[in-house]
C-alpha positions as a LaTeX table, in Angstrom:
\begin{tabular}{lrrr}
\hline
Residue & $x$ (\AA) & $y$ (\AA) & $z$ (\AA) \\
\hline
Met1 & 17.53 & $-12.59$ & $-17.23$ \\
Ile2 & 13.91 & $-12.79$ & $-17.67$ \\
Arg3 & 12.57 & $-13.57$ & $-21.06$ \\
Phe4 & 9.85 & $-12.30$ & $-22.90$ \\
Asp5 & 8.30 & $-15.87$ & $-22.46$ \\
Asp6 & 8.82 & $-16.46$ & $-19.01$ \\
Pro7 & 5.53 & $-16.21$ & $-17.08$ \\
Arg8 & 7.90 & $-13.88$ & $-15.05$ \\
Phe9 & 7.80 & $-11.16$ & $-17.74$ \\
Ala10 & 3.88 & $-11.20$ & $-18.29$ \\
Thr11 & 3.50 & $-10.71$ & $-14.69$ \\
Leu12 & 5.69 & $-7.33$ & $-14.53$ \\
Leu13 & 4.01 & $-6.60$ & $-17.99$ \\
Ser14 & 0.49 & $-7.00$ & $-16.37$ \\
Ile15 & 0.99 & $-5.24$ & $-13.24$ \\
Gly16 & 2.80 & $-2.04$ & $-15.11$ \\
Ile17 & $-0.17$ & $-2.17$ & $-17.06$ \\
Ala18 & $-3.25$ & $-2.24$ & $-14.69$ \\
Ser19 & $-1.05$ & 0.33 & $-12.57$ \\
Ala20 & $-0.56$ & 2.68 & $-15.30$ \\
Ala21 & $-4.48$ & 2.70 & $-16.34$ \\
Leu22 & $-5.20$ & 3.19 & $-12.50$ \\
Trp23 & $-2.67$ & 6.33 & $-12.03$ \\
Trp24 & $-3.89$ & 7.74 & $-15.16$ \\
Val25 & $-7.98$ & 7.21 & $-14.15$ \\
Met26 & $-7.25$ & 8.52 & $-10.61$ \\
Ala27 & $-5.13$ & 11.54 & $-12.01$ \\
Ala28 & $-8.00$ & 12.70 & $-14.56$ \\
Ser29 & $-10.55$ & 12.18 & $-11.43$ \\
Met30 & $-9.33$ & 13.28 & $-8.65$ \\
Gly31 & $-9.13$ & 17.08 & $-9.13$ \\
Asp32 & $-12.79$ & 17.21 & $-9.96$ \\
Met33 & $-14.27$ & 14.90 & $-7.51$ \\
Ala34 & $-17.14$ & 16.06 & $-5.25$ \\
Met35 & $-16.16$ & 14.83 & $-1.81$ \\
Ala36 & $-19.52$ & 13.75 & 0.02 \\
Thr37 & $-19.33$ & 13.61 & 4.05 \\
Asp38 & $-22.67$ & 12.44 & 4.77 \\
Leu39 & $-22.38$ & 9.14 & 6.92 \\
Ser40 & $-25.43$ & 7.53 & 4.57 \\
Pro41 & $-24.41$ & 3.87 & 3.22 \\
Gly42 & $-24.47$ & 5.16 & $-0.28$ \\
Thr43 & $-21.54$ & 7.30 & 0.85 \\
Phe44 & $-19.56$ & 4.95 & 2.73 \\
Leu45 & $-19.63$ & 2.39 & $-0.41$ \\
Gly46 & $-18.57$ & 5.14 & $-2.69$ \\
Thr47 & $-16.15$ & 5.91 & $-0.41$ \\
Ser48 & $-15.03$ & 2.89 & 0.32 \\
Val49 & $-14.43$ & 1.87 & $-3.45$ \\
Met50 & $-12.38$ & 5.13 & $-4.08$ \\
Trp51 & $-9.83$ & 4.37 & $-1.04$ \\
Ile52 & $-10.05$ & 0.39 & $-2.75$ \\
Val53 & $-9.04$ & 1.63 & $-5.94$ \\
Met54 & $-6.17$ & 4.81 & $-4.65$ \\
Met55 & $-4.98$ & 1.75 & $-2.44$ \\
Leu56 & $-4.42$ & $-0.90$ & $-5.68$ \\
Ala57 & $-2.46$ & 1.93 & $-7.60$ \\
Met58 & $-0.36$ & 2.81 & $-4.83$ \\
Met59 & 0.53 & $-0.85$ & $-3.83$ \\
Leu60 & 0.31 & $-2.80$ & $-7.38$ \\
Pro61 & 3.68 & $-1.96$ & $-7.76$ \\
Ala62 & 5.10 & $-2.88$ & $-4.41$ \\
Met63 & 3.40 & $-5.88$ & $-4.61$ \\
Ala64 & 5.71 & $-6.64$ & $-7.99$ \\
Pro65 & 8.70 & $-8.20$ & $-6.49$ \\
Val66 & 6.61 & $-11.17$ & $-4.71$ \\
Met67 & 4.37 & $-11.82$ & $-7.53$ \\
Ile68 & 7.16 & $-11.94$ & $-9.94$ \\
Gln69 & 8.90 & $-14.83$ & $-7.68$ \\
Tyr70 & 5.42 & $-16.55$ & $-6.90$ \\
Ala71 & 4.97 & $-16.83$ & $-10.46$ \\
Gly72 & 8.16 & $-18.25$ & $-11.54$ \\
Leu73 & 8.09 & $-20.65$ & $-8.76$ \\
Ala74 & 4.76 & $-21.64$ & $-9.60$ \\
Ala75 & 5.17 & $-22.15$ & $-13.38$ \\
Lys76 & 7.42 & $-24.92$ & $-12.02$ \\
Glu77 & 4.24 & $-26.92$ & $-11.22$ \\
Val78 & 1.59 & $-25.48$ & $-13.98$ \\
Gly79 & 1.50 & $-23.50$ & $-16.92$ \\
Gly80 & $-1.37$ & $-21.79$ & $-19.09$ \\
Ala81 & $-4.66$ & $-20.90$ & $-17.84$ \\
Val82 & $-3.94$ & $-22.38$ & $-14.44$ \\
Leu83 & $-0.94$ & $-20.69$ & $-13.77$ \\
Ala84 & $-2.05$ & $-17.38$ & $-14.55$ \\
Leu85 & $-4.84$ & $-18.09$ & $-12.17$ \\
Arg86 & $-3.09$ & $-18.83$ & $-9.37$ \\
Val87 & $-0.98$ & $-15.51$ & $-9.95$ \\
Ala88 & $-4.33$ & $-13.97$ & $-9.87$ \\
Leu89 & $-5.48$ & $-15.54$ & $-6.59$ \\
Phe90 & $-2.07$ & $-15.06$ & $-4.87$ \\
Gly91 & $-2.62$ & $-11.50$ & $-5.96$ \\
Ala92 & $-6.00$ & $-11.31$ & $-4.70$ \\
Gly93 & $-5.11$ & $-12.54$ & $-0.88$ \\
Tyr94 & $-2.26$ & $-9.70$ & $-0.95$ \\
Phe95 & $-4.48$ & $-6.95$ & $-1.81$ \\
Ala96 & $-7.16$ & $-8.94$ & 0.48 \\
Leu97 & $-6.01$ & $-7.12$ & 3.45 \\
Trp98 & $-4.79$ & $-3.53$ & 1.81 \\
Gly99 & $-8.91$ & $-4.07$ & 0.71 \\
Val100 & $-9.94$ & $-3.91$ & 4.44 \\
Val101 & $-7.70$ & $-1.12$ & 5.37 \\
Ser102 & $-9.00$ & 0.92 & 2.31 \\
Val103 & $-12.35$ & 0.40 & 3.92 \\
Val104 & $-11.26$ & 1.36 & 7.43 \\
Met105 & $-9.51$ & 4.38 & 5.67 \\
Ala106 & $-12.59$ & 5.24 & 4.16 \\
Gly107 & $-14.91$ & 4.77 & 7.32 \\
Met108 & $-11.76$ & 7.34 & 9.35 \\
Gln109 & $-12.44$ & 9.87 & 6.39 \\
Leu110 & $-16.20$ & 10.54 & 6.73 \\
Gly111 & $-15.84$ & 10.46 & 10.65 \\
Leu112 & $-12.89$ & 12.93 & 11.01 \\
Ala113 & $-14.69$ & 15.03 & 8.47 \\
Gln114 & $-17.72$ & 15.11 & 11.14 \\
Thr115 & $-14.62$ & 17.00 & 13.44 \\
Ser116 & $-12.54$ & 20.39 & 13.43 \\
Phe117 & $-9.21$ & 18.28 & 13.47 \\
Phe118 & $-9.58$ & 17.55 & 9.64 \\
Thr119 & $-10.45$ & 19.43 & 6.42 \\
Met120 & $-11.58$ & 18.55 & 3.08 \\
Gly121 & $-14.19$ & 16.27 & 3.30 \\
Gly122 & $-11.08$ & 14.65 & 6.33 \\
Thr123 & $-8.92$ & 14.26 & 3.66 \\
Leu124 & $-6.44$ & 16.81 & 5.22 \\
Ala125 & $-5.39$ & 17.05 & 8.95 \\
Thr126 & $-4.76$ & 20.38 & 10.32 \\
Pro127 & $-1.08$ & 21.41 & 11.22 \\
Met128 & $-1.69$ & 19.94 & 14.69 \\
Val129 & $-3.24$ & 16.80 & 13.88 \\
Ala130 & $-0.59$ & 16.14 & 10.94 \\
Gly131 & 2.64 & 16.56 & 13.37 \\
Phe132 & 1.07 & 13.48 & 15.33 \\
Leu133 & 0.69 & 11.97 & 12.26 \\
Ala134 & 3.96 & 12.41 & 11.30 \\
Leu135 & 5.42 & 11.35 & 14.91 \\
Ala136 & 3.51 & 8.30 & 14.96 \\
Ala137 & 4.43 & 7.26 & 11.06 \\
Gly138 & 8.58 & 8.11 & 12.09 \\
Leu139 & 8.50 & 6.02 & 15.52 \\
Trp140 & 6.70 & 2.90 & 13.95 \\
Gln141 & 10.06 & 2.89 & 11.78 \\
Phe142 & 11.85 & 1.87 & 14.48 \\
Thr143 & 9.67 & $-0.62$ & 16.02 \\
Ser144 & 10.60 & $-4.49$ & 15.83 \\
Ile145 & 6.96 & $-4.91$ & 14.12 \\
Lys146 & 8.36 & $-2.58$ & 11.08 \\
Asp147 & 11.76 & $-4.49$ & 11.11 \\
Val148 & 10.07 & $-8.32$ & 10.88 \\
Cys149 & 7.54 & $-7.11$ & 8.27 \\
Leu150 & 10.54 & $-4.86$ & 6.42 \\
Thr151 & 12.52 & $-8.10$ & 6.18 \\
His152 & 10.07 & $-10.57$ & 4.95 \\
Cys153 & 8.89 & $-7.87$ & 2.34 \\
Arg154 & 12.73 & $-7.37$ & 1.02 \\
Arg155 & 13.08 & $-11.41$ & 1.02 \\
Pro156 & 10.04 & $-12.63$ & $-0.66$ \\
Leu157 & 11.67 & $-15.74$ & $-1.71$ \\
Ala158 & 12.64 & $-16.80$ & 1.88 \\
Tyr159 & 8.86 & $-15.96$ & 2.34 \\
Leu160 & 7.29 & $-18.16$ & $-0.64$ \\
Ile161 & 9.66 & $-20.76$ & 0.11 \\
Ala162 & 8.90 & $-21.38$ & 3.75 \\
His163 & 5.41 & $-20.76$ & 3.22 \\
Trp164 & 5.17 & $-22.91$ & 0.16 \\
Arg165 & 1.37 & $-24.19$ & $-0.70$ \\
Glu166 & 1.03 & $-26.13$ & $-3.74$ \\
Gly167 & $-2.42$ & $-25.42$ & $-6.46$ \\
Thr168 & $-4.52$ & $-23.02$ & $-6.67$ \\
Arg169 & $-6.36$ & $-23.82$ & $-2.87$ \\
Gly170 & $-2.80$ & $-22.51$ & $-1.60$ \\
Ala171 & $-2.46$ & $-19.61$ & $-3.83$ \\
Phe172 & $-4.70$ & $-16.91$ & $-1.70$ \\
Pro173 & $-3.47$ & $-17.63$ & 1.66 \\
Met174 & 0.03 & $-17.54$ & 0.60 \\
Gly175 & $-0.94$ & $-13.97$ & $-0.77$ \\
Ala176 & $-2.87$ & $-12.80$ & 2.22 \\
Gly177 & $-0.26$ & $-13.65$ & 4.64 \\
His178 & 2.23 & $-11.93$ & 2.63 \\
Gly179 & 0.07 & $-9.30$ & 2.33 \\
Ala180 & 0.19 & $-8.93$ & 6.25 \\
Tyr181 & 3.69 & $-8.58$ & 6.50 \\
Cys182 & 3.16 & $-5.64$ & 3.79 \\
Val183 & 0.60 & $-3.77$ & 5.85 \\
Gly184 & 2.64 & $-3.90$ & 8.86 \\
Cys185 & 5.17 & $-2.45$ & 7.16 \\
Cys186 & 3.33 & 0.51 & 5.53 \\
Ile187 & 0.59 & 1.09 & 7.53 \\
Ala188 & 1.91 & 4.05 & 9.58 \\
Leu189 & 3.48 & 5.80 & 6.73 \\
Met190 & 0.04 & 5.15 & 4.86 \\
Gly191 & $-1.18$ & 7.59 & 7.79 \\
Leu192 & 1.19 & 10.42 & 6.01 \\
Met193 & $-2.14$ & 10.32 & 3.27 \\
Phe194 & $-3.69$ & 12.37 & 5.79 \\
Val195 & $-0.91$ & 14.92 & 6.09 \\
Phe196 & $-0.64$ & 15.60 & 2.65 \\
Gly197 & $-3.95$ & 15.23 & 1.32 \\
Ala198 & $-5.81$ & 11.74 & 0.76 \\
Met199 & $-7.07$ & 13.03 & $-2.15$ \\
Asn200 & $-3.74$ & 14.34 & $-3.85$ \\
Val201 & $-2.31$ & 12.70 & $-6.21$ \\
Val202 & 1.05 & 13.52 & $-6.41$ \\
Trp203 & 2.08 & 13.47 & $-2.86$ \\
Met204 & 0.28 & 9.73 & $-3.41$ \\
Ala205 & 2.64 & 8.96 & $-5.77$ \\
Val206 & 5.49 & 10.03 & $-4.03$ \\
Ile207 & 4.55 & 7.72 & $-1.34$ \\
Ala208 & 3.75 & 4.73 & $-3.51$ \\
Ala209 & 7.61 & 5.46 & $-5.13$ \\
Tyr210 & 8.96 & 5.29 & $-1.13$ \\
Phe211 & 6.92 & 1.72 & $-0.48$ \\
Val212 & 8.53 & 0.39 & $-3.85$ \\
Ala213 & 11.93 & 1.93 & $-2.51$ \\
Glu214 & 12.11 & 0.47 & 0.98 \\
Lys215 & 11.21 & $-3.02$ & $-0.52$ \\
Ile216 & 13.90 & $-3.08$ & $-3.10$ \\
Ala217 & 16.73 & $-0.57$ & $-2.50$ \\
Pro218 & 19.75 & $-1.34$ & $-1.28$ \\
Ala219 & 20.37 & $-0.68$ & 2.66 \\
Ala220 & 16.83 & 0.03 & 3.35 \\
Ala221 & 16.94 & $-0.94$ & 6.97 \\
Arg222 & 19.52 & 1.81 & 7.28 \\
Trp223 & 17.72 & 4.63 & 5.02 \\
Ser224 & 14.22 & 3.54 & 6.68 \\
Arg225 & 15.41 & 4.74 & 10.15 \\
Leu226 & 16.74 & 7.82 & 8.49 \\
Met227 & 12.97 & 8.44 & 7.16 \\
Gly228 & 12.03 & 7.59 & 10.87 \\
Trp229 & 13.98 & 10.32 & 11.93 \\
Ala230 & 13.12 & 13.01 & 9.52 \\
Leu231 & 9.30 & 12.10 & 10.19 \\
Val232 & 9.60 & 12.83 & 13.80 \\
Val233 & 11.63 & 15.82 & 13.85 \\
Ala234 & 8.75 & 17.25 & 11.31 \\
Gly235 & 6.34 & 16.06 & 13.56 \\
Ala236 & 7.86 & 17.31 & 16.22 \\
Val237 & 8.41 & 20.60 & 14.71 \\
Thr238 & 4.68 & 21.04 & 13.11 \\
Ile239 & 3.48 & 20.30 & 16.66 \\
Met240 & 5.35 & 22.94 & 18.39 \\
Leu241 & 4.69 & 26.01 & 15.73 \\
Ser242 & 1.01 & 24.67 & 15.89 \\
Leu243 & 0.89 & 25.38 & 19.88 \\
\hline
\end{tabular}
């Protein structure tokens, strides 16, 4: 049981407050946001920031299990401000990979907006492309990369013990290492953002909730494959109906 004076509780509370604030901001602003689709540096920068905020909101809850475990282990070595700094650096390392993914997604959105295969400023795929994205996400669920990454995401304590580095210098690379597994676990499913609309807050929340469930729910490896089959079937049907 986590006590109120336990750094793990403080870490969980911080994640909860930050997540709630980010989701509130997105829910309040996404509906009225005007999408610029030109390829200017200013538009790319603004779109990248938007994706980074979206990704942070979606992945913060999924980061909670490993962040809590790290805070508990690091608290055995240090406390106070140094502990808070180490936890923050670990979180920054974890999200660094997703930050890169966010910038890539922003570039993809702006590039896709110039084609006839995506609508709504490059955030929503046409039915044919949506079918292929769903099919790809479903097939990814059966790959060995997915299995390895999901195993590490579901066993954060084992990862931390095997890759432990002391001090503030070790926090960031440890977070980045675990973040790499998280990206490998979730990246194909993140493509579903373009299936349901990358600016659709409701579907963003659904996908984010699935990421959390896949990491903590019992028998996730089994129903992860069921999700794979569901996406494969849905993708194939959508493609056939689009022909």
